[in-house]
Every structure is written in structure tokens, then in C-alpha cells.
C-alpha positions as a Markdown table, in Angstrom:
| # | Residue | x | y | z |
|---|---|---|---|---|
| 1 | Met | -3.7 | -2.2 | 26.7 |
| 2 | Lys | -4.6 | 1.1 | 28.3 |
| 3 | Lys | -8.3 | 1.7 | 28.9 |
| 4 | Asp | -10.3 | 4.8 | 27.7 |
| 5 | Ile | -7.7 | 6.1 | 25.2 |
| 6 | His | -9.0 | 4.5 | 22.0 |
| 7 | Pro | -11.8 | 6.0 | 20.0 |
| 8 | Glu | -15.3 | 4.4 | 20.2 |
| 9 | Asn | -16.7 | 5.8 | 16.9 |
| 10 | Tyr | -15.2 | 3.4 | 14.4 |
| 11 | Arg | -17.3 | 3.0 | 11.3 |
| 12 | Leu | -16.9 | 1.9 | 7.7 |
| 13 | Val | -15.3 | 4.6 | 5.6 |
| 14 | Ala | -14.5 | 4.8 | 1.8 |
| 15 | Phe | -10.9 | 5.8 | 1.0 |
| 16 | Lys | -10.4 | 7.1 | -2.5 |
| 17 | Asp | -7.0 | 7.3 | -4.1 |
| 18 | Met | -7.2 | 10.5 | -6.2 |
| 19 | Ser | -4.3 | 9.6 | -8.5 |
| 20 | Asn | -6.0 | 6.4 | -9.9 |
| 21 | Glu | -9.6 | 6.7 | -8.7 |
| 22 | Glu | -9.3 | 3.4 | -6.7 |
| 23 | Val | -11.8 | 3.1 | -3.8 |
| 24 | Phe | -11.5 | 0.8 | -0.8 |
| 25 | Ile | -13.6 | 0.4 | 2.3 |
| 26 | Thr | -12.3 | -0.1 | 5.8 |
| 27 | Lys | -13.0 | 0.9 | 9.4 |
| 28 | Cys | -11.8 | 4.4 | 10.5 |
| 29 | Ala | -12.6 | 6.9 | 13.2 |
| 30 | Ala | -11.5 | 10.0 | 11.2 |
| 31 | Glu | -14.1 | 12.8 | 10.7 |
| 32 | Thr | -15.2 | 13.8 | 7.3 |
| 33 | Lys | -18.0 | 15.9 | 5.7 |
| 34 | Glu | -17.9 | 14.3 | 2.3 |
| 35 | Thr | -19.7 | 11.0 | 1.3 |
| 36 | Leu | -19.4 | 8.5 | -1.5 |
| 37 | Asp | -22.0 | 6.0 | -2.8 |
| 38 | Val | -20.4 | 2.6 | -3.3 |
| 39 | Asp | -22.7 | -0.2 | -4.6 |
| 40 | Gly | -25.8 | 1.6 | -3.4 |
| 41 | Val | -24.4 | 2.3 | 0.1 |
| 42 | Glu | -23.4 | 5.7 | 1.2 |
| 43 | Tyr | -20.0 | 5.9 | 3.1 |
| 44 | Pro | -18.1 | 8.8 | 4.6 |
| 45 | Leu | -15.3 | 9.7 | 2.1 |
| 46 | Ile | -11.6 | 10.3 | 2.8 |
| 47 | Lys | -9.5 | 11.4 | -0.2 |
| 48 | Leu | -5.9 | 10.2 | -0.4 |
| 49 | Glu | -3.1 | 11.5 | -2.6 |
| 50 | Ile | -1.4 | 8.1 | -2.7 |
| 51 | Ser | -2.2 | 4.7 | -1.5 |
| 52 | Arg | -1.0 | 1.1 | -1.8 |
| 53 | Thr | -2.7 | 0.9 | -5.3 |
| 54 | Ser | -0.6 | 3.8 | -6.7 |
| 55 | His | 2.6 | 3.9 | -4.6 |
| 56 | Pro | 5.7 | 2.9 | -6.8 |
| 57 | Phe | 7.0 | 0.6 | -4.0 |
| 58 | Tyr | 3.8 | -1.5 | -4.0 |
| 59 | Thr | 3.2 | -1.4 | -7.7 |
| 60 | Gly | 6.7 | -2.4 | -8.7 |
| 61 | Lys | 7.1 | 0.6 | -11.0 |
| 62 | Ala | 9.8 | 2.4 | -9.1 |
| 63 | Lys | 12.4 | 4.1 | -11.4 |
| 64 | Leu | 15.8 | 5.6 | -10.8 |
| 65 | Leu | 15.6 | 9.1 | -12.2 |
| 66 | Asp | 18.9 | 10.8 | -13.1 |
| 67 | Thr | 17.7 | 13.8 | -15.1 |
| 68 | Ala | 20.8 | 15.9 | -14.5 |
| 69 | Gly | 23.3 | 13.1 | -15.2 |
| 70 | Arg | 24.5 | 13.3 | -11.6 |
| 71 | Ile | 25.8 | 9.8 | -11.5 |
| 72 | Asp | 27.9 | 10.3 | -14.6 |
| 73 | Lys | 29.2 | 13.6 | -13.2 |
| 74 | Phe | 30.2 | 11.9 | -10.0 |
| 75 | Lys | 32.0 | 9.1 | -11.8 |
| 76 | Asn | 33.9 | 11.5 | -14.0 |
| 77 | Lys | 34.9 | 13.7 | -11.1 |
| 78 | Tyr | 36.4 | 10.9 | -9.1 |
| 79 | Glu | 37.8 | 8.8 | -11.9 |
| 80 | Lys | 41.2 | 10.6 | -11.4 |
| 81 | Phe | 41.5 | 9.1 | -7.9 |
| 82 | Lys | 41.3 | 5.5 | -9.2 |
| 83 | Lys | 44.4 | 3.5 | -8.9 |
């Protein structure tokens, strides 16, 4: 491991998933000006658009969206080439 390239200012930080209001605490060196009170303790706050608690891959709620019927159009277009 190289010396003197890693940050020294790791601290506990609250990450908040804005899509489902889930909050989790972990160590981080990222700078932020906002804070959040969790169980009576004030932590620096980093807001996330999506996290493991809301991402479809991790929640198992992934869906195949075919709003324009593209799959059916493809099958109809190339059906004439079937033997």
C-alpha cells in the first residue's frame, strides 16, 4: 500500500437515500455542510439519489419495461426470415 495518499479525516457520516428516506451511518472522508440528528447524535449528512435500499437490483423489484412494444415490433419484422 502506498504511503501518504489516503485521507486522514475519516469520520462517521450519515447517508440519506432521498427516494425512501432511509438513513445509514458509515465512515467517510467526503466534505459536507449539512448535518442530521440520528438518535440524539449529530452527524455530517450526505444525500443520495439511490442506494442499496432503493436500487431495483438489490430490492428485487427490477422490471422489463416495453412501453413502445419494441419487442413485438422486432419479432413481427423478422418473422418473415424464419425458415
